Each structure stands twice: as structure tokens, then as C-alpha cells.
N, C-alpha and C positions, 0 to 999 in steps of 0.2 A: 504494500500500500504506500503510495507516494505521500510525502508530507505536505502540509500547507505551505511551508517555506518554498518547496519546489513549485507549487501552484503559482506563487506570487513572485517568482524570480523574474527580473527584467534586465535586459541589456540596453544600455543607453549609449547613443553616439551623439555628442553635443558639438555643434559647430558655432563658433562665435569669434568674429574678428580674425578669421583665418586660422584659428586654433581649434584643435580637435580634442575632445575628452571622451574616453571610453571607460565605462564602468559596468561591472556586474553587480547588481543590487539584490539583496536577499529579501527585502520587505518593501511594501508599498510606502510606508512611512519614510524609510530612508530614501527611496526614490524621489518622492515629492520634495523632501527637505533639501536633498542635494541639488536638485534642479533649481529650486527657488533661490538658494544661496548663491549658486553659480551665476544665475541671471542677474541677481542684485550686484554681485561683485563686478560683473562685466558692464553694468549700466547699459545693457542692451535689451531692446524689446524685440529684436529680430534674431531668432535662433532656430536651428533645426534640430529637434530632439526626437530620436526614434526609440519608442518604448512600447513594449508589449506586455500587457497584464492579463493573465488568464485567471478567470474566476476570482477577481478581486472582491473582498467583502465590503458590503455596504450596510453598516449598523443601523437598521431601521426596520419597523414592522413590514413584512413582505406584502405590501398592497398589490404588487403586480400579480400575485397568485389569485386575487379576486376575479371572478369570471366577468362581472358586469363592468363594461368600460365606463358607463356613466357614474357608477359608484366610485370607481377608481379616480376619475377626474375630480369629482367633488371632494373626496378625501384629501387629495393632493393640493387642491386650491385652498381648502380650509387650513391645511398644515402650513402652507406658505404664508398665508395671512397671519396665522398665529405666531409663527417663528419670527417673521419680520416685525410684527407689533411688539413682541417680547424683547427683541434685540434693541429696538428704539427706546422702549421704556427703561430697560436696564442701563443703556448708555446715558440717557437723560438723568437717571437717578444717581448713578455712580460717577459719571463723567469720565469713565474709562473706555478705552477702545477694546471691544471684544475680539474683533478680527482685524488682521492687518490687511486693509483694503488694497494697499499698494502692492503687496505681495501677491494677492489674488489676481490683480490686473496683469502683473508681470508674467505670471504663470499662464496667462491666456494664450501666449504664443506657443506653448507646449501642447501638442495634440497627441496624447497617448492612444494606442490601439487597445481597446478593452474587449475582451471576449467573455460573454456571459450567456447563461441559459435562462430562458424565460420560466423554467421550472425550478430554478435554484433559489431557495428561500434566503440564502446568504448573500447572493450577488444580484438577484434579478431587479432589485429596486434602483439600480443604475438606469434601467430603462425608463422608469417613471421620473427619476431625477432630471434626466435630459428632456424627455417629452413634455414635462410640465412647464418648461420654459415657453414652449410654443403655445400651450394652452393659456398661460397667463398673459402672454403678449396679445393673443387673439381677443381677450376680454378687456384689454386696456390696462392691465395690471403689471406691466413690465418692471416698473420701479420697485414694486413690492417683491416680485420674484428675484430681482437683482440683489435685494437685501437678504431674502430668505436663503438663497442658494449658497451663500458663503458663510452661513452660521449654523451651528448645531445647537440643539436644546441643551445638551450637557455642558457645552462651553459657555453658553449664556448664563445658565444657573450657577456655574462655578464662578463666573465673573461677578455676578451679583453678590457673592459671598466673599469677594476680595481675593479669590484664587484665580489662577490662570492655567487651565489644563493644556496639554500639548495640542498642537494644531490638528484639527479634524482632517485627516488625510484622505478621506473618501470624497470630500467636496472638491470637485475638479472644475475649473473654468471651461475647459474644452475637452473634446474626446471624439475618437472615431469608434463608434459602437458596432460590434458584430454580435448578433443575437442568434443563438440556436433556438429556433422556434419549434423544433421537432419534439414530439411526445417522448418523454423519458420515464421509465417505470418506477424509479425510486430516487431518493436523495443522493445515494452513492453515485448513481449514473449522472444525475443533474449537476453535481459539484465536482465530478471527477475530470481530471485533465485529459484522460484518454478519449473523451467524447470528441475532442478536436482532431483526433487522428482519423476519424471516419471520413472517407472521401465523398460520401453521399449525404452530407448534412443539409438540412433545410434552414437556410440562413437569411437574415435581414441585415442590411447595412445602413448606417447613416452617420454623417459627420456633423458634430455640433461645435460651433465656434463662438466663444464668448466675445461680445463687443459692447 
């Protein structure tokens, strides 16, 4: 049985100002932190970073597993409104910055390739995380979603108590999402990396770019 560390291994190739950086990363947290720090140090918003994340975890209730599209959309819109409102309230009450907005914007030039199964309760919410941006923009709530997408409830609550948890690594500005929409019999199959070796997968693709 392969370990989760193997699932989340990524190889990065970073080009900036004619210099090349190559790293093999063992975790999603290290990947995001390394890229963010590198882009900040280079003071550059244009970089090409090639990253592949297989079955990356998204710590959230698995709304994607709900069958009704209408229910899923309503739950995600409500979640975005709540998260954005809570972030604003805590920021006004404490005067502290919950999330580094500049770092989030800098990371927008990084478009990692994410591979998730719609049947995977650990990773499938990446689908809704990106799709909800389009839903919110369609109803005229783009500013609310821009606030919600870069904050996690856990980090907001910690900030309200005067603490600062580590950066929520699952909140990505951009991404190229590859979704295995084929039916899988159980969790082991849905979260297993071996699914991506099947040459007959039923896949959906979409690129999401933060702007």
C-alpha cells in the first residue's frame, strides 16, 4: 500500500529571471510555502512552475458527494458568504491580518496540475472550491468569493483568539483540475494513486486562473 506522502509528492521546475530551480517536494505544505517564498524573494509575478499533485487533501465537508447540484451550489454560496463575513468581522474586531493577501496574489501565477476523483471524500471538494468561483461571479458576488477563497474557518477562529495557525495550504489561487468522473467502488479505489494508471479513465479538465 502506497503512503500518502507518495500521493502528494510533487516535482517543481521554477523559472525566474533566467534561473532554474528544481525540487522534489514531499508534502503539499512544503510545496506551497517554497513557491511562495521563492516568488517573494524574486519580486517577480511572472514565473513558470510545473507541479503535479495527485489526490491532494482538501479539509472540508465533502459537499461534492451530494447528488443534487442545486443543493451543492446553495451550500457553497452560503459557506462563502459566511466565511467572508466572519473574516471581515474578525479583522475589524482585532485589527489583525488573517491572511497574507499579497502572498495569495503572488501565488496566482503558479498553476499546479491537480488530479482528483469526484468520488474521493478527501480530495473531491477541490472541484467545488474552483467551480464556486464561477457561481459567485454569475450572481454578482465576486468580491465576497475573493474574500472567502483565501480564508479558512480554522485560521479565522485562531486569529480571533490572538493565535496564528500555519497557512491553509489547500487554498490555491489557480489550478488546472483533472477530474476522474468514473464510478469507483470504494474509498480505497477513489483515493488510490493507481487509478491514474488506467488508460481508459473518464476525465474532465478545466483550468482556473485567479485574477
